[in-house]
C-alpha positions as CSV (number, residue, x, y, z in Angstrom):
1,M,-10.9,-16.9,10.8
2,T,-10.5,-19.7,8.3
3,D,-9.2,-18.9,4.8
4,T,-12.5,-19.8,3.2
5,K,-14.5,-17.6,5.5
6,K,-12.0,-14.7,4.9
7,Q,-12.3,-15.1,1.1
8,V,-16.1,-15.1,1.3
9,E,-16.1,-11.9,3.4
10,Q,-13.6,-10.2,1.1
11,G,-15.7,-11.3,-1.9
12,K,-18.7,-9.4,-0.7
13,H,-16.9,-6.0,-1.0
14,K,-14.9,-4.9,-4.0
15,Q,-11.4,-3.7,-3.0
16,F,-10.1,-0.6,-4.7
17,P,-6.5,0.6,-5.0
18,V,-6.0,4.0,-3.6
19,T,-3.8,7.0,-4.5
20,K,-0.3,7.1,-3.1
21,D,-1.1,10.0,-0.8
22,T,-3.6,7.9,1.3
23,F,-2.5,7.1,4.8
24,V,-3.8,5.5,7.9
25,A,-2.9,6.5,11.5
26,L,-3.7,4.4,14.5
27,K,-5.1,6.0,17.6
28,P,-4.8,7.1,20.3
29,D,-1.3,8.6,19.7
30,Y,-0.6,8.0,16.0
31,L,2.3,5.8,17.0
32,E,1.8,3.8,13.8
33,V,1.2,5.4,10.5
34,G,1.0,3.5,7.2
35,R,0.3,3.8,3.5
36,V,-3.1,2.4,2.5
37,I,-2.8,-0.2,-0.3
38,N,-6.5,-0.8,-1.0
39,I,-9.9,-0.2,0.6
40,S,-13.5,-1.4,0.6
41,M,-16.6,-0.7,2.5
42,A,-15.6,-3.6,4.8
43,G,-12.0,-2.7,5.6
44,L,-8.6,-1.8,4.2
45,T,-5.0,-3.1,3.8
46,F,-2.0,-0.9,4.6
47,S,1.7,-1.2,4.9
48,Y,3.8,0.2,7.7
49,M,7.3,0.1,9.1
50,A,7.8,-1.7,12.4
51,D,10.7,-2.8,14.7
52,G,9.7,-6.4,14.4
53,K,6.5,-6.1,16.3
54,P,2.9,-6.3,15.0
55,L,0.5,-3.5,15.8
56,G,-0.4,-2.8,19.4
57,Q,-3.8,-2.9,20.9
58,S,-5.2,0.0,18.9
59,S,-8.8,-0.5,17.6
60,I,-9.5,2.9,16.1
61,L,-7.9,4.5,13.0
62,D,-8.0,7.6,10.9
63,I,-7.7,7.8,7.1
64,F,-6.3,10.9,5.5
65,L,-4.9,12.3,2.2
66,V,-1.7,14.1,2.4
67,G,-1.9,17.6,1.0
68,R,-5.7,17.4,0.5
69,N,-8.6,18.3,2.7
70,F,-9.8,14.8,3.6
71,H,-9.7,13.2,7.0
72,L,-12.0,10.4,8.0
73,R,-11.8,10.0,11.8
74,D,-12.2,7.4,14.5
75,L,-13.0,4.3,12.5
76,P,-13.3,1.3,14.8
77,F,-11.7,-1.9,13.4
78,R,-10.4,-5.3,14.2
79,T,-7.2,-6.8,12.8
80,I,-7.6,-9.7,10.3
81,S,-3.9,-10.2,9.5
82,D,-0.6,-8.5,10.2
83,V,2.5,-10.1,8.5
84,I,6.0,-9.1,7.5
85,S,6.0,-8.2,3.9
86,D,9.6,-6.9,3.3
87,R,12.8,-6.6,5.2
88,I,14.7,-3.3,5.1
89,P,18.4,-3.8,4.4
90,F,20.9,-2.8,7.1
91,S,18.1,-2.2,9.6
92,S,16.2,-4.1,12.3
93,A,13.0,-2.5,11.0
94,K,10.6,-4.5,8.8
95,M,7.8,-3.5,6.5
96,R,4.5,-5.1,7.6
97,K,1.2,-5.5,5.7
98,C,-1.9,-5.3,7.8
99,T,-5.5,-6.0,6.8
100,V,-8.3,-4.7,9.0
101,Q,-12.0,-5.0,9.0
102,F,-14.2,-2.0,10.0
103,K,-16.8,-2.6,12.7
104,D,-19.8,-0.7,14.0
105,L,-19.3,2.4,11.7
106,T,-21.8,5.2,12.2
107,S,-24.0,6.2,9.2
108,H,-21.9,9.3,8.9
109,Q,-18.7,7.3,8.7
110,M,-20.2,5.0,6.1
111,F,-21.2,8.0,4.0
112,Q,-17.7,9.5,4.2
113,L,-16.1,6.1,3.4
114,K,-18.4,5.7,0.4
115,H,-17.5,9.2,-0.7
116,F,-13.8,8.5,-0.3
117,I,-14.1,5.3,-2.4
118,Q,-16.0,7.0,-5.1
119,N,-13.6,10.0,-5.3
120,H,-10.1,8.8,-4.3
121,T,-9.7,5.2,-5.6
122,S,-9.4,3.6,-9.0
123,G,-11.2,0.7,-10.5
124,D,-13.7,0.0,-13.2
125,E,-16.4,-1.3,-10.8
126,K,-16.8,2.1,-9.2
127,S,-19.1,3.4,-11.9
128,K,-21.4,0.4,-11.4
129,R,-22.4,1.3,-7.9
């Protein structure tokens, strides 16, 4: 995807920062778990620790809040970008930053996602929706 097209798509949906207890887990085996940085109705960005490799072939993820009763399951996605964001001293592991776009969400998943954004994110634009 070109940078211009990516910017246009991102501009359609306001991105909201999330609380620090918001995580994403990639299915089927939860081999990759990361902390969500921001989220929109179109997708999300998260950071995760990796041994030098980008994400595998997963295309389904779950969003959950640690210590709270919220778990949004089985969201299909496609990866937009997956880059090294930080190196961890004295380790071969690296922090990566991954941006994904949701695809083909059910109406129930869209409802839950909207509920999550309204109740578990910050930003002055939320009140305008």
